[in-house]
C-alpha positions in Angstrom: -20.0 80.6 28.6 -18.2 83.4 26.7 -14.6 84.4 27.1 -13.8 88.1 27.2 -11.4 90.6 28.8 -13.3 92.0 31.7 -12.5 95.6 32.6 -12.0 96.0 36.4 -14.2 98.5 38.2 -12.5 101.5 39.9 -12.3 99.7 43.3 -10.7 96.6 41.8 -8.2 98.5 39.7 -7.2 100.7 42.7 -5.8 97.6 44.5 -3.4 96.6 41.6 0.0 98.1 42.2 1.1 97.4 38.6 -1.7 99.4 37.0 -3.5 96.5 35.3 -7.1 97.2 34.5 -8.5 93.9 33.2 -9.1 90.2 34.0 -9.2 87.3 31.6 -12.7 86.2 32.2 -15.6 83.9 31.3 -19.1 85.3 31.5 -21.9 82.8 32.2 -25.0 83.8 30.4 -28.6 82.6 30.9 -31.7 84.0 29.2 -29.7 87.0 27.9 -28.3 87.9 31.3 -24.9 87.5 32.8 -25.4 85.4 35.9 -21.8 85.0 36.9 -18.2 86.1 36.0 -15.2 83.9 36.5 -11.7 85.6 36.3 -8.9 83.3 35.3 -6.7 82.5 38.3 -3.5 81.0 36.7 -1.9 83.5 34.3 0.8 81.9 32.1 3.9 84.0 31.5 6.1 81.7 29.3 6.5 80.9 25.6 3.9 83.0 23.7 2.0 83.9 26.8 2.3 87.3 28.5 -0.9 87.3 30.6 0.6 88.4 33.8 1.7 91.6 32.1 -1.9 92.5 31.2 -4.3 90.8 33.5 -5.1 90.6 37.2 -5.5 87.1 38.6 -9.0 86.0 39.7 -9.8 85.4 43.4 -12.6 82.8 43.1 -10.9 79.5 42.2 -13.9 77.4 43.5 -16.7 79.3 41.7 -19.6 77.0 40.9 -22.8 77.7 39.0 -26.1 75.9 39.0 -27.4 74.3 35.8 -30.7 72.5 36.2 -29.8 71.4 39.7 -26.2 70.3 38.8 -23.3 72.3 40.2 -20.8 73.1 37.5 -17.2 74.4 37.9 -16.2 77.2 35.5 -12.5 77.8 34.5 -10.4 79.3 31.7 -7.5 77.6 29.9 -4.4 77.4 32.1 -6.5 76.9 35.2 -7.0 73.2 34.2 -3.5 72.5 33.0 -2.1 72.4 36.6 -3.1 69.5 38.8 -3.7 71.8 41.7 -5.6 74.3 39.6 -9.1 75.8 40.2 -11.0 72.8 38.7 -9.6 70.6 41.5 -10.9 73.1 44.1 -14.3 73.2 42.3 -14.6 69.4 42.4 -13.7 69.4 46.0 -16.4 72.0 46.7 -19.1 69.9 45.1 -18.7 70.5 41.4 -20.3 67.6 39.5 -19.1 68.7 36.0 -16.2 70.9 35.0 -16.5 73.4 32.1 -13.2 74.9 30.7 -12.8 77.3 27.8 -9.5 77.7 26.0 -7.4 79.6 23.4 -4.8 76.8 23.4 -2.3 77.4 20.5 -1.3 74.5 18.3 2.1 72.8 18.0 2.6 69.4 16.4 1.6 66.6 18.7 -0.3 68.9 21.1 -3.7 67.4 20.5 -2.7 64.0 21.9 -0.7 65.6 24.8 -3.7 67.8 25.7 -6.1 64.8 25.5 -4.0 62.7 27.8 -3.8 65.6 30.3 -7.5 66.2 30.3 -8.2 62.5 30.9 -6.0 62.6 34.0 -7.9 65.7 35.2 -11.2 64.1 34.8 -10.0 60.9 36.6 -8.2 63.0 39.3 -11.2 65.1 40.1 -13.8 62.4 39.7 -15.9 64.7 37.5 -16.8 64.8 33.8 -14.9 67.5 31.9 -16.0 69.6 28.9 -12.9 71.2 27.3 -13.6 73.7 24.5 -10.9 75.2 22.3 -10.7 78.0 19.8 -10.4 77.4 16.1 -8.5 79.7 13.7 -5.3 81.7 13.1 -4.1 84.9 14.7 -0.7 86.2 13.5 1.8 83.4 14.3 -0.6 81.4 16.3 -3.0 78.7 15.1 -5.7 77.3 17.3 -6.7 73.8 16.3 -10.1 73.3 18.1 -10.2 69.5 18.9 -12.6 70.2 21.7 -13.2 67.3 24.1 -15.9 65.8 26.4 -14.5 63.2 28.9 -16.4 61.3 31.6 -15.2 60.9 35.2 -13.4 57.6 34.3 -11.4 59.3 31.6 -13.4 57.8 28.7 -13.8 60.0 25.7 -17.4 61.0 24.9 -16.6 63.5 22.1 -13.7 64.8 20.1 -14.2 67.6 17.6 -12.2 67.7 14.4 -8.9 69.5 14.3 -8.9 73.0 12.6 -12.6 73.0 11.9 -15.4 74.9 13.8 -17.8 72.5 15.3 -21.2 72.6 17.0 -22.0 69.5 19.0 -24.5 68.1 21.4 -23.4 65.6 24.1 -25.4 63.8 26.7 -23.0 63.7 29.7 -23.7 61.2 32.4 -23.4 62.7 35.9 -22.4 60.2 38.6 -25.4 59.5 40.8 -27.8 61.6 38.6 -30.4 60.1 36.3 -30.1 61.3 32.7 -32.9 61.9 30.2 -34.7 58.8 29.0 -34.1 59.5 25.3 -30.7 61.1 25.0 -29.6 62.5 21.7 -27.4 60.2 19.4 -23.8 60.0 20.6 -21.6 62.5 18.7 -18.7 61.3 16.6 -15.2 61.0 18.1 -13.3 62.4 15.2 -9.9 60.7 14.6 -6.8 62.8 15.1 -4.9 63.7 11.9 -1.7 62.0 11.0 1.5 64.1 11.7 2.0 65.5 8.2 -1.7 66.3 7.7 -1.8 68.0 11.1 1.1 70.3 10.3 -0.2 71.0 6.7 -3.6 72.0 8.0 -2.1 74.3 10.6 -0.1 76.0 7.8 -3.3 76.4 5.7 -5.4 77.8 8.5 -2.7 80.2 9.7 -2.2 81.6 6.2 -5.9 81.7 5.3 -6.9 83.6 8.4 -3.9 86.0 8.2 -4.8 86.9 4.6 -8.6 87.1 5.1 -8.7 88.7 8.5 -6.3 91.4 7.3 -8.2 92.1 4.2 -5.7 91.0 1.4 -7.1 90.0 -2.0 -4.7 87.1 -2.3 -1.0 86.3 -2.4 1.9 86.5 -4.8 4.8 83.9 -4.6 8.2 83.9 -6.2 8.6 80.5 -7.7 12.3 79.4 -8.0 11.6 75.9 -9.1 12.8 74.7 -5.7 10.9 72.8 -3.0 10.3 75.7 -0.5 8.5 78.0 -3.0 6.7 75.0 -4.4 5.3 73.9 -1.0 4.5 77.5 -0.1 2.5 77.9 -3.3 0.7 74.6 -2.7 -0.3 75.6 0.8 -1.5 79.0 -0.5 -3.7 77.3 -3.2 -5.2 74.9 -0.7 -5.9 77.7 1.8 -7.2 80.4 -0.6 -8.0 78.8 -3.9 -6.0 79.1 -7.2 -7.7 82.3 -8.3 -6.2 84.2 -5.3 -2.6 83.0 -5.9 -0.1 84.5 -8.4 3.2 82.7 -9.2 6.2 84.6 -10.6 9.5 83.0 -11.7 12.4 85.4 -12.1 15.3 83.6 -13.7 18.8 85.0 -13.9 21.8 84.0 -15.9 22.6 81.5 -13.1 19.2 79.8 -13.1 19.0 76.3 -14.6 16.6 75.6 -17.4 15.1 72.9 -15.2 14.2 75.4 -12.4 12.2 77.6 -14.8 10.5 74.5 -16.3 9.7 73.2 -12.8 8.2 76.5 -11.8 5.9 76.6 -14.8 4.9 73.0 -14.3 4.0 73.7 -10.7 1.9 76.7 -11.7 0.0 74.6 -14.3 -0.6 71.8 -11.7 -2.0 74.3 -9.2 -4.0 76.2 -11.8 -2.6 79.6 -10.8 -1.8 82.8 -12.7 1.9 82.6 -13.7 4.4 85.2 -15.0 8.1 85.0 -16.0 10.2 88.1 -15.5 13.9 87.8 -16.3 16.2 89.7 -13.9 19.4 89.7 -16.0 18.7 93.2 -17.5 18.1 95.0 -14.1 21.0 93.0 -12.6 23.4 94.2 -15.3 22.0 97.8 -14.9 22.7 97.8 -11.2 26.1 96.3 -11.4 27.0 98.8 -14.1 25.8 101.6 -11.8 27.8 100.2 -8.9 30.9 99.7 -11.0 32.7 102.9 -10.0 32.2 101.9 -6.3 32.9 98.2 -6.6 35.9 98.7 -8.8 37.7 95.5 -9.9 36.7 93.5 -6.8 35.6 89.9 -7.6 32.0 88.7 -7.8 30.9 87.7 -4.2 27.9 87.9 -1.9 27.2 91.5 -2.9 26.2 90.4 -6.4 24.3 87.4 -5.0 22.2 89.6 -2.8 21.5 92.1 -5.5 19.7 89.3 -7.4 17.7 88.4 -4.4 16.8 92.0 -3.8 15.7 92.5 -7.4 13.3 89.6 -7.0 12.0 91.1 -3.8 11.5 94.5 -5.5 9.6 92.9 -8.4 7.3 90.9 -6.1 6.6 94.0 -3.9 5.8 96.0 -7.1 3.3 93.4 -8.1 1.8 93.5 -4.6 1.5 97.3 -4.7 0.0 97.4 -8.2 -2.4 94.4 -8.0 -3.1 94.1 -4.3 -1.9 90.6 -3.3 0.4 90.1 -0.3 3.9 88.8 -0.9 4.6 85.4 0.7 8.2 84.7 1.7 9.3 81.2 1.1 12.2 80.6 3.5 12.1 77.7 6.1 13.2 77.5 9.7 16.6 75.9 8.9 17.5 78.8 6.7 16.3 81.4 9.1 18.1 79.7 11.9 21.5 80.1 10.3 20.9 83.3 8.3 20.7 81.6 4.9 18.5 84.4 3.6 18.8 87.9 2.2 17.5 90.9 4.1 15.2 93.0 1.8 15.5 90.2 -0.8 13.9 86.8 -0.3 12.9 87.9 3.2 10.7 90.7 1.7 7.0 90.0 2.3 4.1 90.0 4.6 3.9 86.4 5.8 6.1 83.4 6.0 4.3 80.0 5.7 7.3 77.8 6.4 9.0 80.0 9.0 8.7 77.3 11.7 9.2 74.3 9.4 12.7 72.7 9.3 14.0 71.8 5.8 13.8 68.0 6.4 10.1 68.5 7.3 9.6 70.6 4.1 10.6 67.5 2.2 8.2 65.3 4.2 5.3 67.7 3.7 6.0 68.0 -0.1 5.9 64.2 -0.5 2.7 64.1 1.6 1.1 66.7 -0.6 1.8 64.6 -3.6 0.3 61.5 -2.0 -2.6 61.4 -4.5 -0.6 62.5 -7.5 2.2 64.8 -8.5 1.4 68.4 -7.8 4.9 69.6 -6.7 7.2 68.5 -9.5 9.4 65.5 -8.5 12.5 67.3 -9.7 11.8 70.1 -7.1 11.9 67.5 -4.4 14.8 65.4 -5.5 17.3 67.9 -6.9 20.0 69.3 -4.6 18.8 72.5 -3.0 20.4 75.7 -4.4 19.9 79.4 -4.2 21.2 79.6 -7.8 22.9 83.0 -7.3 26.3 81.9 -8.8 27.4 79.2 -11.2 26.9 75.6 -9.9 25.9 76.8 -6.4 24.5 74.3 -3.9 23.3 74.8 -0.3 25.8 72.1 0.7 28.6 74.4 -0.3 28.1 76.5 2.8 25.8 74.5 5.0 26.1 71.0 6.6 23.7 68.4 5.1 20.1 69.3 6.1 19.5 66.1 8.1 22.6 66.9 10.3 21.8 70.6 10.4 18.2 70.1 11.5 19.2 67.5 14.1 21.5 70.1 15.8 18.9 72.9 15.4 16.2 70.9 17.0 18.4 70.3 20.0 19.8 73.9 20.2 16.8 75.9 19.3 13.8 73.8 20.3 15.2 71.8 23.2 17.5 74.5 24.6 20.4 72.1 24.8 23.9 73.5 25.3 26.8 72.8 22.9 28.2 70.3 25.5 24.9 68.5 25.7 24.7 68.1 21.9 28.3 67.0 21.6 27.6 64.4 24.3 25.0 62.9 22.0 27.7 62.0 19.5 27.7 65.1 17.2 31.1 66.5 16.0 32.0 69.5 18.2 33.4 71.6 15.4 30.1 71.2 13.4 28.0 71.9 16.5 29.9 75.1 17.3 29.7 76.3 13.7 26.0 75.8 13.6 25.3 77.4 17.0 27.5 80.4 16.1 25.5 80.9 12.9 22.2 80.8 14.9 23.5 83.3 17.5 24.9 85.8 15.0 21.8 85.9 12.8 19.3 87.0 15.4 19.3 90.5 13.8 17.9 89.0 10.6 15.2 87.0 12.3 14.1 90.2 14.2 13.3 91.7 10.8 11.6 88.7 9.3 7.9 88.5 8.4 5.6 86.7 10.9 4.8 83.1 10.1 2.9 80.0 11.3 4.0 78.5 14.6 4.0 74.7 14.6 6.6 73.9 17.3 7.1 74.8 21.0 10.0 77.1 20.1 9.3 79.2 17.1 11.5 82.2 16.3 9.8 85.3 17.7 7.8 85.3 21.0 8.9 81.8 22.0 12.6 82.5 21.7 13.5 86.0 22.9 17.2 86.7 22.7 19.2 90.0 22.5 20.9 90.8 19.2 23.9 92.3 21.0 25.8 89.9 23.3 29.2 91.3 23.9 30.9 93.7 26.4 33.5 96.1 25.2 36.6 96.9 27.3 
């Protein structure tokens, strides 16, 4: 079985009033010949899925094919996710085994959720189920594989590893049918990854495939000495190898000596090429040039953003000259509330941590250090700071990250209202402040680099809101 977009013939296309010309299909091949086509019946139109926009729904939900005298039902992805979907009709029509192919995108915890659902489908239809899933990354999406074979009692016969391609052979007992006298050895049921390992692998695969499939030689990362850039660099090395990662620290007059030291220590631990470029000279040149315009106005966010934009310019220059793609290092908490500089630290081609909340960044960094310190301990334990003015800390302008992330999870990922969140015991003024920041910074997120999706509500295709939300009198 091979999944592909099937172009409709002229007669089929003529009947579609919306001008769609393709179906999301599975071709059944035997001896080099297509013996059957199955067009996906249930077309999801939510979250990252837009299938109803492009594809025409199939009209043969009970399609069965013959495999050595066994009638098998064929379906594609969403068809099996609904209890009343085509596989149920196939089993009712005499299907003895159900074959389902998928491009089911990852979010944390989905493997277990998917497995429980497939067990219920096998039990409900009374037929063994073979569930195949794609492996790899495409833009924001990561597909985690974890293919399954389940018997009619819901017992697991096979589970492929997560995030790895797998070829496997399974002897599937068919109720009432004698199987071969000498079946092949039973395949391994690979254990599921622990939560931090699962997310970390998703970040690796998403980055690796984005870089390799788009033909980049490697990546360049600005290393601030903080935890976000450190984790980004660690993921990059694990995904691509140290020879394809360049680290650059760009201290200003506001950078602490410890931040520069931590950036250098991280680079040595990872074995990557490392450069230090001071930004004080270009910062002073720019502020001098702007002096006649700025006048005697005090130092504020304008000067802070100039520093971030100098760093973005330097990284982009390295990218243009040497070829590696710039990675942005911001996390989901920062992107949610706009704690990032357009054309500065947001400049780059891909964002590894775009869907990772700050509290999870800490967990992943500690997990990465489980076998020895790679990310310097000081990068994990020191108070987060952008270091764009003297003695600056994130907590000067943001609530503590554990509080911020708790509200963001409810507002962004769970779609709860302000009233719902307050009812859970959160301070109303804090909740309103955070949600206002989320709403007003949609314009920044719209200009952000793509990044790995690890939740059910990533910024981008999952959460589509207008920038402008006001009527004028």
